[in-house]
DRENMAR-118938 format. One record per residue (C-alpha): residue number from 1; x, y, z. Coordinates in steps of 0.1 Angstrom, whole numbers. Layout:
REM residues N
PT,k,east,north,up
PT,NUM,X,Y,Z .
...
//
This chain:
REM residues 399
PT,k,east,north,up
PT,1,-52,-39,114 .
PT,2,-25,-13,114 .
PT,3,-1,3,90 .
PT,4,34,15,85 .
PT,5,50,38,60 .
PT,6,74,24,34 .
PT,7,103,45,21 .
PT,8,82,57,-9 .
PT,9,54,72,12 .
PT,10,26,48,5 .
PT,11,12,27,33 .
PT,12,13,-11,35 .
PT,13,-17,-27,54 .
PT,14,-16,-63,66 .
PT,15,-45,-79,84 .
PT,16,-37,-87,120 .
PT,17,-6,-66,121 .
PT,18,2,-43,150 .
PT,19,27,-16,157 .
PT,20,32,-25,193 .
PT,21,68,-36,201 .
PT,22,57,-63,225 .
PT,23,38,-80,197 .
PT,24,67,-84,174 .
PT,25,79,-117,188 .
PT,26,44,-131,186 .
PT,27,40,-120,150 .
PT,28,72,-139,141 .
PT,29,58,-170,156 .
PT,30,26,-170,135 .
PT,31,24,-199,111 .
PT,32,-5,-218,95 .
PT,33,-41,-208,104 .
PT,34,-34,-174,120 .
PT,35,-63,-150,115 .
PT,36,-89,-176,103 .
PT,37,-115,-167,130 .
PT,38,-106,-131,129 .
PT,39,-110,-130,92 .
PT,40,-147,-141,95 .
PT,41,-154,-115,122 .
PT,42,-139,-88,99 .
PT,43,-160,-99,70 .
PT,44,-192,-99,89 .
PT,45,-185,-69,111 .
PT,46,-172,-47,83 .
PT,47,-203,-49,62 .
PT,48,-226,-46,92 .
PT,49,-208,-15,104 .
PT,50,-213,2,70 .
PT,51,-250,-5,70 .
PT,52,-253,8,105 .
PT,53,-233,39,98 .
PT,54,-252,47,66 .
PT,55,-285,41,84 .
PT,56,-277,64,113 .
PT,57,-264,91,89 .
PT,58,-297,90,70 .
PT,59,-315,101,101 .
PT,60,-291,129,109 .
PT,61,-310,159,96 .
PT,62,-283,184,107 .
PT,63,-257,167,85 .
PT,64,-279,165,54 .
PT,65,-275,202,42 .
PT,66,-237,199,44 .
PT,67,-237,166,26 .
PT,68,-260,179,-1 .
PT,69,-237,209,-6 .
PT,70,-207,187,-10 .
PT,71,-224,162,-34 .
PT,72,-212,165,-69 .
PT,73,-180,184,-61 .
PT,74,-145,170,-68 .
PT,75,-130,155,-36 .
PT,76,-100,171,-20 .
PT,77,-84,137,-17 .
PT,78,-89,102,-31 .
PT,79,-76,74,-9 .
PT,80,-69,44,-31 .
PT,81,-61,8,-21 .
PT,82,-44,-19,-41 .
PT,83,-21,-50,-36 .
PT,84,15,-57,-45 .
PT,85,5,-84,-70 .
PT,86,10,-85,-108 .
PT,87,-28,-90,-110 .
PT,88,-30,-54,-97 .
PT,89,-8,-41,-125 .
PT,90,-34,-15,-136 .
PT,91,-31,1,-101 .
PT,92,7,-4,-100 .
PT,93,12,12,-134 .
PT,94,-15,38,-129 .
PT,95,2,51,-98 .
PT,96,38,47,-110 .
PT,97,33,63,-144 .
PT,98,11,90,-129 .
PT,99,-19,82,-150 .
PT,100,-43,83,-121 .
PT,101,-28,114,-104 .
PT,102,-29,133,-137 .
PT,103,-66,124,-143 .
PT,104,-75,135,-108 .
PT,105,-61,169,-113 .
PT,106,-63,190,-81 .
PT,107,-76,160,-61 .
PT,108,-48,146,-40 .
PT,109,-40,109,-45 .
PT,110,-31,88,-15 .
PT,111,-24,51,-17 .
PT,112,-24,21,7 .
PT,113,-11,-13,-1 .
PT,114,-29,-44,12 .
PT,115,-21,-81,14 .
PT,116,-56,-94,6 .
PT,117,-92,-84,-1 .
PT,118,-109,-87,32 .
PT,119,-84,-64,48 .
PT,120,-90,-38,20 .
PT,121,-128,-41,25 .
PT,122,-123,-35,62 .
PT,123,-104,-3,55 .
PT,124,-130,8,29 .
PT,125,-159,2,52 .
PT,126,-141,21,80 .
PT,127,-136,51,57 .
PT,128,-98,47,57 .
PT,129,-99,44,19 .
PT,130,-124,55,-7 .
PT,131,-118,31,-35 .
PT,132,-97,-1,-40 .
PT,133,-85,-26,-65 .
PT,134,-97,-60,-51 .
PT,135,-108,-95,-60 .
PT,136,-145,-100,-67 .
PT,137,-155,-122,-38 .
PT,138,-147,-97,-9 .
PT,139,-166,-71,-29 .
PT,140,-196,-94,-32 .
PT,141,-194,-103,5 .
PT,142,-194,-66,15 .
PT,143,-223,-58,-7 .
PT,144,-243,-87,7 .
PT,145,-235,-80,44 .
PT,146,-244,-43,40 .
PT,147,-276,-51,20 .
PT,148,-262,-32,-9 .
PT,149,-252,-1,9 .
PT,150,-214,-4,10 .
PT,151,-197,-6,-24 .
PT,152,-202,-4,-61 .
PT,153,-181,-23,-87 .
PT,154,-171,4,-112 .
PT,155,-147,-14,-135 .
PT,156,-127,-45,-142 .
PT,157,-89,-46,-140 .
PT,158,-75,-81,-146 .
PT,159,-88,-115,-157 .
PT,160,-70,-148,-151 .
PT,161,-37,-152,-132 .
PT,162,-46,-176,-105 .
PT,163,-35,-212,-100 .
PT,164,-35,-241,-76 .
PT,165,2,-251,-73 .
PT,166,13,-281,-53 .
PT,167,42,-304,-45 .
PT,168,54,-325,-75 .
PT,169,43,-358,-60 .
PT,170,7,-346,-59 .
PT,171,-6,-359,-93 .
PT,172,-44,-355,-90 .
PT,173,-72,-342,-68 .
PT,174,-74,-376,-52 .
PT,175,-40,-371,-37 .
PT,176,-51,-340,-17 .
PT,177,-70,-358,11 .
PT,178,-53,-350,44 .
PT,179,-31,-324,29 .
PT,180,-26,-287,39 .
PT,181,-31,-259,14 .
PT,182,-32,-222,17 .
PT,183,-48,-191,2 .
PT,184,-41,-154,8 .
PT,185,-70,-147,32 .
PT,186,-102,-163,43 .
PT,187,-131,-151,21 .
PT,188,-107,-138,-5 .
PT,189,-113,-146,-42 .
PT,190,-86,-174,-43 .
PT,191,-98,-188,-10 .
PT,192,-134,-191,-23 .
PT,193,-122,-206,-56 .
PT,194,-102,-233,-38 .
PT,195,-130,-242,-15 .
PT,196,-155,-244,-44 .
PT,197,-131,-265,-65 .
PT,198,-124,-289,-36 .
PT,199,-162,-292,-30 .
PT,200,-166,-302,-66 .
PT,201,-140,-329,-61 .
PT,202,-160,-343,-32 .
PT,203,-140,-328,-3 .
PT,204,-154,-311,27 .
PT,205,-136,-280,40 .
PT,206,-144,-257,69 .
PT,207,-136,-221,76 .
PT,208,-117,-231,108 .
PT,209,-92,-251,88 .
PT,210,-106,-285,95 .
PT,211,-121,-309,70 .
PT,212,-108,-334,44 .
PT,213,-83,-309,32 .
PT,214,-69,-282,56 .
PT,215,-70,-247,42 .
PT,216,-49,-222,62 .
PT,217,-51,-186,49 .
PT,218,-16,-172,50 .
PT,219,1,-141,38 .
PT,220,16,-147,3 .
PT,221,53,-142,13 .
PT,222,48,-166,43 .
PT,223,32,-191,19 .
PT,224,64,-192,-2 .
PT,225,86,-197,28 .
PT,226,63,-224,43 .
PT,227,61,-242,10 .
PT,228,99,-241,8 .
PT,229,102,-254,43 .
PT,230,79,-284,36 .
PT,231,51,-271,58 .
PT,232,25,-266,30 .
PT,233,15,-290,3 .
PT,234,2,-264,-20 .
PT,235,-17,-231,-24 .
PT,236,-43,-214,-47 .
PT,237,-26,-181,-54 .
PT,238,-27,-150,-77 .
PT,239,3,-139,-97 .
PT,240,32,-134,-91 .
PT,241,29,-159,-62 .
PT,242,19,-189,-82 .
PT,243,48,-183,-105 .
PT,244,72,-178,-76 .
PT,245,62,-211,-61 .
PT,246,67,-229,-94 .
PT,247,100,-212,-104 .
PT,248,116,-207,-70 .
PT,249,102,-235,-49 .
PT,250,97,-264,-73 .
PT,251,59,-265,-72 .
PT,252,38,-276,-102 .
PT,253,4,-265,-114 .
PT,254,-24,-288,-105 .
PT,255,-52,-265,-115 .
PT,256,-50,-234,-138 .
PT,257,-83,-216,-129 .
PT,258,-87,-204,-165 .
PT,259,-95,-240,-174 .
PT,260,-126,-239,-151 .
PT,261,-142,-210,-171 .
PT,262,-156,-221,-205 .
PT,263,-170,-187,-214 .
PT,264,-206,-197,-211 .
PT,265,-212,-170,-185 .
PT,266,-191,-142,-199 .
PT,267,-186,-149,-236 .
PT,268,-149,-150,-230 .
PT,269,-135,-186,-226 .
PT,270,-107,-188,-201 .
PT,271,-113,-154,-186 .
PT,272,-125,-149,-151 .
PT,273,-125,-118,-129 .
PT,274,-94,-116,-107 .
PT,275,-91,-79,-100 .
PT,276,-118,-52,-101 .
PT,277,-121,-16,-91 .
PT,278,-147,-7,-64 .
PT,279,-157,25,-47 .
PT,280,-175,34,-15 .
PT,281,-211,42,-25 .
PT,282,-211,73,-3 .
PT,283,-179,86,-19 .
PT,284,-193,80,-54 .
PT,285,-225,98,-45 .
PT,286,-206,128,-31 .
PT,287,-179,130,-57 .
PT,288,-190,115,-91 .
PT,289,-166,137,-110 .
PT,290,-137,123,-90 .
PT,291,-148,87,-96 .
PT,292,-149,94,-134 .
PT,293,-115,110,-132 .
PT,294,-102,78,-114 .
PT,295,-117,57,-141 .
PT,296,-100,78,-168 .
PT,297,-66,72,-152 .
PT,298,-75,35,-147 .
PT,299,-85,31,-184 .
PT,300,-53,48,-195 .
PT,301,-33,24,-174 .
PT,302,-51,-7,-188 .
PT,303,-45,6,-223 .
PT,304,-8,11,-216 .
PT,305,-5,-24,-203 .
PT,306,-21,-37,-235 .
PT,307,2,-17,-258 .
PT,308,36,-13,-241 .
PT,309,66,-34,-252 .
PT,310,72,-64,-230 .
PT,311,105,-51,-216 .
PT,312,90,-17,-207 .
PT,313,60,-33,-192 .
PT,314,81,-56,-170 .
PT,315,104,-27,-160 .
PT,316,76,-4,-149 .
PT,317,56,-31,-130 .
PT,318,88,-43,-112 .
PT,319,97,-7,-102 .
PT,320,61,-3,-89 .
PT,321,62,-36,-70 .
PT,322,94,-25,-53 .
PT,323,77,6,-41 .
PT,324,46,-12,-30 .
PT,325,61,-43,-14 .
PT,326,98,-36,-11 .
PT,327,111,-62,-36 .
PT,328,114,-67,-73 .
PT,329,106,-99,-92 .
PT,330,131,-120,-112 .
PT,331,126,-117,-150 .
PT,332,114,-152,-154 .
PT,333,87,-148,-127 .
PT,334,73,-116,-141 .
PT,335,74,-130,-176 .
PT,336,54,-161,-166 .
PT,337,30,-140,-145 .
PT,338,21,-116,-173 .
PT,339,15,-145,-197 .
PT,340,-13,-157,-174 .
PT,341,-32,-124,-171 .
PT,342,-55,-104,-194 .
PT,343,-58,-67,-185 .
PT,344,-93,-54,-191 .
PT,345,-118,-27,-179 .
PT,346,-146,-53,-183 .
PT,347,-155,-68,-149 .
PT,348,-170,-98,-166 .
PT,349,-203,-93,-148 .
PT,350,-218,-125,-161 .
PT,351,-196,-145,-137 .
PT,352,-208,-129,-105 .
PT,353,-238,-151,-97 .
PT,354,-215,-181,-99 .
PT,355,-189,-163,-77 .
PT,356,-217,-155,-52 .
PT,357,-228,-192,-52 .
PT,358,-192,-203,-47 .
PT,359,-189,-180,-17 .
PT,360,-221,-194,-3 .
PT,361,-209,-230,-8 .
PT,362,-176,-221,8 .
PT,363,-193,-207,39 .
PT,364,-178,-172,35 .
PT,365,-210,-154,25 .
PT,366,-248,-157,24 .
PT,367,-272,-163,-4 .
PT,368,-285,-129,-15 .
PT,369,-297,-108,-44 .
PT,370,-267,-89,-58 .
PT,371,-287,-68,-82 .
PT,372,-272,-33,-81 .
PT,373,-237,-43,-73 .
PT,374,-224,-27,-105 .
PT,375,-224,9,-115 .
PT,376,-207,10,-149 .
PT,377,-222,43,-160 .
PT,378,-190,64,-155 .
PT,379,-169,37,-170 .
PT,380,-190,35,-201 .
PT,381,-189,73,-204 .
PT,382,-151,71,-203 .
PT,383,-150,43,-229 .
PT,384,-174,61,-252 .
PT,385,-151,92,-252 .
PT,386,-123,70,-264 .
PT,387,-143,50,-289 .
PT,388,-144,19,-268 .
PT,389,-172,-7,-265 .
PT,390,-199,-5,-239 .
PT,391,-193,-28,-209 .
PT,392,-223,-48,-196 .
PT,393,-235,-51,-160 .
PT,394,-253,-83,-170 .
PT,395,-285,-70,-154 .
PT,396,-268,-67,-120 .
PT,397,-267,-29,-120 .
PT,398,-263,2,-141 .
PT,399,-244,2,-173 .
//
């Protein structure tokens, strides 16, 4: 993983990318399937590295007094990750409108833009970022791999906004045998959702891309181009990419993921966690006031998204997307995208045991106890101050 600066000063991170000139030609040649094996190594190694690091630090008695002195003080800097997706609008708006920076006060806000969750987890586990907006499955995987030492989920951000879109001639699940589909990255939330759904249809898939249906994790922008070129039959994607394939490449919706969630686990039919906010456990322990300040800015961003006029909302999100990913969306794309998403600070904790099991069935994580994955105490402190309702951790952590 490497990074480069965009004109606005934030950093865009793409898994597998390199700055070496001699690698540029090879990068252009990458097509379906690139990074599949590497993705699994990252998922496994990232969590293990965190557990090892935390274990070794616990035995470093010389470092303990300094750490104890620093604990509880505001951080000098908060390094925040997010994606250039409409499902990450609370981050896009929070950064663009200055809600997060204002709440952080004297703490400097630095941002990095990622393509998919496993790459963001890799950066967080390596200490390159302190917190990130992300899908739930990479967060679950990191928690499991590190035996609960790596991250805490501290808030929800977005629910919904993911669909399986396919070529018009594909009319039903039975038509997918032998077809090639894509997701943003192996082990990401949409990747797990697709594999779980295909399994329920009787299909076998493997993390190496083989099986009854081939799944080739591919960067979103490449997915659009490959679909337009006839090299992909469909993709399970977050917004705005599902809308872009439908409106700009002639795809149709085969599965809207909201139809798979009846509300029995969360009490909210049609809603499922797409984007959440997580933080490094070490950073949270050292700087609880900074985490609460981040959550204040986050909550303000979500409130703005739920109250702003449609035109203003689209304009701000589009401007933020241009800064994050270098391109704006067409009006019809952003309009369709926003119709499919609910912005909420509730992480919908009741869904997480199912999300874990989906990851196990997909072969991207292991069965484990995820009790303790949530720490919603700071969020509930923030919501109480504004008269909001308490958010539940569904017995999977503190609330």
